[in-house]
N, C-alpha and C positions, 0 to 999 in steps of 0.2 A: 535325469535327476528330477525333472518336474513331476513325474509320476510319484517319486518318493516323497516330495514335499506334500502332496495331497495325502499320501499314506500316513506320514508322520503327524500331520495336523489332525486327521480323523482318529488315529490311534491315541494320540495324546488327549484329545477331547473325550473319547469314549472310555479310556482306561485310567485317566488321571495320572499320566506319566509325563515327566518333564520332557518337553520337546527337544531342548538342546542335548539332553542325555541320549535320547533316542537317535537323533541325527549323528551324534558322535559315535554311538555304538554301531550304527549302520555303516558309517565310514570305516570303522575299525574292523568289522567282521564280514561285510558283504562279499568281499572277494574270496573269503574262505568258503562261503556258501556257493558262489558262482564257480569256484574252482573244484567243487565236489569234495571238499575236505570236511565239511560239517553239514548235517541236514537242517532243513528249515526250522524245526523245533529248537535246535541248538542255537541257531542264529538269534532267534528271539529270546531264548533263555539268557544268553549272554547280554543282549541289549537290555532286557529287564533287570538283570543283576546289576549292570553298570548304572542303571537309573534308580537303584535302591528298591526295586519292586520284587515281589515273589515271582517265581516262574509262571509263565502263562499256562492256563489249563487248556484242555482239548477244545473247548468251545471258543476260547480266546484265540487259539492257534487257527481254528477254522475261519474266524473273522479276519485274522491277520492275513491269511492266505488270500482271501477275497480282496482285501484292501491292497495287498502287495502285488498280486498278479493282475488285478483289474486294469491297471494303466498300461500294461506292457503289450498285450496282444490286441491289436485293432484289426479292422477290416484291411485286407490286403488291397492296396491301391491298384487300380487298373493300369495307371500309367507306369507303375513299377513292373507289373507283369508284362506290359507291352515292350518296355525297354529290355527286359530279360529275354523275351522272345526274339527281338531284333538282334540282340547280341549273339544268341545261339544260332540264328539263321546266318549270321556273318561268320560263323565258325569260332566264336570266342568261347572261352571257358568261364564258368561262373562258380564262385565259391562263397561259402558263408563262414565267417570267422566271428564267433559270438561268445561273450561272457554269459553263460547260462548254466544254472545248476542242473543236476540230473533230474531233480523233481520237476522243475519248470519245463525242461525238455520233454519229459514223458507226459506230464499232465496237460500242458498247454501247447507247446510248439509242435510236437508231432501231430496231434489231432487237428490243429488249426492252420498249419503252414504247408499243406500238401501242394497248393498251387505254386508256391515259391520253389519247393523242393523238387518239383518236376523238372526244373531248369538247371539244377545244381550238379556240378561235377564233383565237388568235394565240400564236405562240412567239417569244420573243426569247432567243437563245442567244448568250452572250457571245463565244465564239470565232468565231461566224459573222458578228458585227457589229463585232468589235474594240473592244468596250466591256465593262465589268464592274461588278458591284455592289461596293461601295456608291456608286459615282460617279453623279452625277445624270443624265448623258446616256443611260444605259441605261434608267433609269426613265422618262424623257421619251419615249424611243422606244417602250417598252412601252405607255405611255398612248396614244400616237398609233396604234399598231397595234390597240389595243383599241377605239379610236374613242370614248373617254370621257375626261372630265377626271379628274385624279388624285383629287379629292375623292370621286369615285364608284367608286373602285377599292379593293378590299380585298386587301392583300398579306400573305401568310403565308410565313414563312421560319424555319428553325431557327437562324439566326445573328443574335444580337441587334444587331450592328453594321448588318446589312442592314435590319432592321426599323426601327431608329432613323433610318437614312437615309431610308427610304420616308416616315416620318412628317415629317421635315424637308421633304420634297418634296410634302407635302399629301396623301399617300395615307393611307387608313385602313390600319393595319398591326398584325399580331399575330404573336407567336412561335408557330411551328408546334410542336406536341407530337406525338411518335410514339405517345403513349398512345391506346388505342382510343377511338373515339367512344362516347358513352353516349346512350341513348335519353332 
């Protein structure tokens, strides 16, 4: 959510849009985008409409894409890759369960996450399956794709709501910390 705070501040400053309205719209519609139910342009058309603004034009949508996507893909940390490699060498399965729109998946994730994906046994991407966290069906699908019962799965996420949901669905679950791993 920190990435969106920067997006909303920049958007509001650049486009003269009320920040509270943008943040409310984002909260109301983001899962529809992440779940693959609406495209990026519709996400921001709805946000702008709720803020009392005309729909964004193509140039504004291009700016919004840069603002919105810029905070989400970062360098893949070597300690994360090292951990994934160790887990695979130990015979563990690795899965990715992510709220991610089809547009984000195709335009950013696939081209930039090859190093992660090399270690992955199963991916469940919300926008590709029209489900999203924290709803139970996406966790159930991930468990099926991993071929393991939820009790045998460890879920790490930076959103407490998603971690709490996973625990309710019998997964072992922990808050992911961006802090470097320690030996």
